C-alpha positions, -999 to 999 in steps of 0.1 A, spaced: -398 -466 -781 -373 -442 -773 -395 -418 -788 -423 -430 -767 -399 -430 -735 -389 -395 -742 -424 -384 -747 -435 -398 -715 -401 -384 -692 -399 -351 -708 -431 -338 -687 -415 -352 -656 -383 -339 -662 -399 -302 -670 -412 -307 -639 -384 -314 -621 -365 -285 -633 -393 -266 -621 -388 -283 -588 -350 -276 -585 -359 -239 -596 -381 -237 -567 -356 -253 -543 -331 -228 -554 -358 -198 -545 -364 -213 -509 -327 -219 -502 -321 -182 -510 -350 -167 -495 -340 -186 -459 -303 -177 -466 -306 -146 -469 -318 -130 -438 -292 -149 -425 -264 -133 -446 -274 -99 -443 -276 -106 -404 -238 -119 -405 -230 -87 -427 -247 -64 -403 -231 -82 -372 -198 -76 -390 -204 -37 -395 -215 -36 -358 -183 -53 -349 -161 -24 -342 -194 -11 -315 -191 -44 -295 -154 -43 -294 -157 -11 -282 -176 -16 -256 -162 -53 -246 -130 -28 -242 -148 -4 -219 -163 -29 -199 -128 -46 -197 -116 -17 -183 -144 -14 -158 -139 -53 -144 -104 -44 -139 -110 -12 -119 -137 -28 -98 -113 -60 -91 -85 -33 -79 -114 -14 -60 -122 -46 -40 -86 -57 -34 -76 -21 -22 -106 -25 3 -91 -59 14 -57 -46 16 -70 -20 38 -86 -42 63 -120 -51 52 -114 -91 50 -148 -94 49 -160 -108 14 -194 -88 18 -177 -54 21 -151 -56 -4 -176 -72 -32 -199 -41 -23 -170 -15 -31 -168 -31 -65 -203 -32 -71 -206 4 -65 -177 14 -84 -195 -4 -113 -228 9 -106 -215 44 -105 -193 37 -135 -218 16 -162 -231 42 -181 -193 47 -196 -202 10 -212 -238 8 -218 -275 21 -206 -284 -18 -203 -277 -31 -170 -245 -46 -164 -248 -84 -144 -223 -83 -114 -204 -115 -94 -177 -118 -78 -154 -141 -56 -129 -137 -27 -100 -163 -32 -98 -187 -2 -68 -170 8 -83 -136 10 -58 -121 -11 -74 -121 -45 -104 -112 -59 -123 -120 -89 -149 -101 -106 -174 -111 -137 -193 -87 -155 -220 -93 -188 -238 -68 -203 -260 -66 -235 -247 -45 -261 -274 -26 -286 -267 -32 -321 -271 -7 -351 -276 -20 -384 -280 -59 -371 -317 -46 -358 -330 -43 -392 -328 -82 -391 -342 -89 -359 -308 -90 -339 -314 -59 -310 -284 -70 -291 -253 -91 -285 -242 -101 -248 -207 -93 -239 -189 -109 -210 -155 -104 -193 -135 -111 -160 -108 -99 -138 -87 -108 -111 -69 -84 -87 -43 -102 -60 -27 -83 -31 8 -79 -34 41 -70 -18 48 -33 -9 53 -4 11 31 -14 44 9 8 61 24 22 93 6 55 101 -30 63 92 -47 100 103 -89 91 101 -100 129 101 -120 134 72 -133 166 85 -106 190 97 -69 202 88 -42 185 106 -51 149 102 -13 147 101 8 172 112 47 181 124 58 211 134 88 227 149 117 204 144 97 173 150 107 141 129 88 108 116 109 81 103 87 60 84 115 43 60 100 8 45 63 19 56 33 40 45 18 70 57 -18 80 48 -41 110 54 -77 112 49 -82 146 55 -94 165 25 -85 200 35 -56 221 19 -35 210 49 -52 178 56 -12 167 59 14 194 71 55 192 78 63 225 82 90 247 100 119 225 103 103 195 109 109 164 84 86 136 75 102 105 57 88 73 46 85 53 15 49 67 5 27 95 16 -5 102 5 -33 125 14 -71 131 5 -65 168 5 -35 191 3 -1 195 18 12 220 39 53 220 37 81 223 9 101 196 -6 126 204 22 101 185 47 94 158 30 110 125 16 94 120 -5 71 149 -14 35 136 -3 13 124 -33 -26 146 -32 -58 134 -44 -59 99 -31 -92 84 -22 -98 78 15 -90 47 34 -111 27 54 -101 23 90 -82 -8 86 -93 -18 122 -128 -13 120 -148 -39 135 -118 -53 153 -131 -74 183 -125 -55 218 -122 -70 252 -147 -73 276 -150 -48 310 -159 -61 338 -172 -44 370 -145 -25 389 -125 -40 414 -120 -23 449 -83 -34 451 -79 -19 413 -93 12 423 -75 48 414 -44 30 419 -16 55 422 22 40 427 42 69 441 76 52 453 94 18 450 92 -6 429 56 -22 423 44 -53 404 6 -49 389 -14 -72 373 -44 -70 342 -78 -62 352 -102 -32 352 -88 -1 365 -113 21 377 -98 57 384 -73 46 359 -36 43 369 -9 66 378 28 59 380 47 92 399 74 99 423 100 81 411 82 46 417 87 17 391 58 -1 380 66 -35 364 36 -51 346 26 -88 343 14 -97 311 -20 -94 300 -48 -67 290 -51 -34 312 -86 -17 311 -87 21 319 -121 29 330 -130 65 338 -99 71 343 -62 80 327 -32 60 321 -9 82 337 30 85 338 48 117 356 72 129 381 101 100 368 78 72 373 84 44 353 61 19 337 77 -14 319 57 -39 304 58 -69 279 30 -85 261 5 -56 278 -22 -41 263 -43 -10 273 -77 -4 264 -92 27 269 -129 22 277 -147 56 278 -142 90 271 -126 101 308 -98 71 297 -68 84 277 -28 85 284 -10 114 299 30 108 300 52 138 307 86 147 299 102 128 328 82 95 323 100 63 313 84 38 290 91 3 279 61 -14 268 52 -44 243 17 -57 228 2 -91 237 8 -119 215 -26 -133 216 -58 -130 227 -84 -103 222 -57 -78 223 -32 -93 205 -7 -68 186 -29 -37 205 -9 -18 226 -32 11 229 -65 6 222 -93 29 227 -131 21 226 -143 31 188 -177 35 202 -169 68 228 -186 98 210 -162 125 219 -124 130 207 -94 134 235 -61 142 235 -33 111 243 -7 130 252 32 112 249 56 140 258 82 114 274 117 118 265 126 81 275 102 61 256 122 38 234 99 12 233 61 10 222 61 -19 204 27 -27 188 -3 -8 174 -15 25 183 -52 24 178 -74 55 185 -101 60 164 -114 91 180 -82 100 198 -59 125 190 -21 117 194 -3 142 203 38 138 210 56 167 225 93 157 237 123 161 220 141 129 221 135 98 202 100 78 206 96 35 202 137 35 186 140 -1 198 105 -14 190 107 -41 162 80 -22 146 54 4 158 22 12 137 -5 44 143 -38 45 135 -56 74 151 -81 100 145 -51 124 139 -15 123 145 4 160 159 44 160 165 54 193 179 91 205 194 122 179 189 107 141 190 116 118 164 89 92 159 102 61 147 82 35 130 101 7 126 88 -24 102 108 -55 117 76 -77 117 95 -104 119 117 -96 147 94 -99 170 64 -133 182 41 -99 185 17 -102 157 10 -74 133 -31 -68 131 -43 -77 97 -46 -51 71 -19 -37 88 20 -43 84 34 -64 55 -6 -77 54 -13 -42 36 10 -43 2 0 -31 -31 -27 -46 -53 -22 -57 -90 -41 -73 -114 -30 -111 -121 -46 -117 -154 
């Protein structure tokens, strides 16, 4: 019986054995490409790791570039992210010839930016098993942090002397930063016995002057910075008012009120003018103080509406002025229309200009100081953003940074709002 059973079962057993051998063969056939692919990817690991390191470096740099743009006053997320996107586009080839996917977000506090990049990186050995590429992804967040605030910017990107000190002039910018956008060999200069002191000084181009003219010595080769006040809203300019046309105060004590001053405003002959709070628009004429005139005003802002409107303060003028604390001119003491087509000289030669509280913004103007006494030393803060800044003779321009010592606000992108940037992850 056993023998009969054996005879019946043996052929089945042999078939089963053959079936098992076939199963092993099938399993081996299926698993071999996988094993080969894993081995090939393992060999490609160094290539992928290197590409990921380079992509992370690119992501970090793009995030920092966007944060710097935010630091310089471009709060609009589109502008900052466009800077990051352009940086990635310009450096993508260092990572991979394949397209790099970009996405970015600005933090709700407008103080941080996150960049995400991903890309397909071509493999080498893994191609033999059909794995043509592997996807890598990176992320970086950069945040605005504390640091020396910006208090002087020379915007001129074409000529020498975006910022220059001559003779025995001095600039005291302790606690803040000075920037020159000029790419020329003397884009920033302090010469003769002049002296520029700041927490940090940086220029796109070269430096004119020796170690004795600076503290610290400026850093060169810096990237040009975007106008931190570009795009700021301007005050409305109404029609001329006959009572405020060609106004000249030449004696006594006079009180004046905000409005459009067609033909400008002149204080002369020892007269004292006290300005009521508000916005004073200079249209087709200068703001002029000379021959012992005195101009006083708290919470006042001056808007220069066209090419024919500028500043002229002679050596005998007396000035004490502070910017508005609210409204369209909040924080802005002198504001030139950014749309003017021709640059003009705004001349401040006063030997008694103790208070210029606020921001002086002359995007097409050349600001010149030519007195022989301190300027703005009694101001809680003074900030200058101009096409060029020139000090000659013997003035000492004070750029104080006591931002908390006044209710006059600092425009966004300047002051304590313009610190350094750092990666947070």
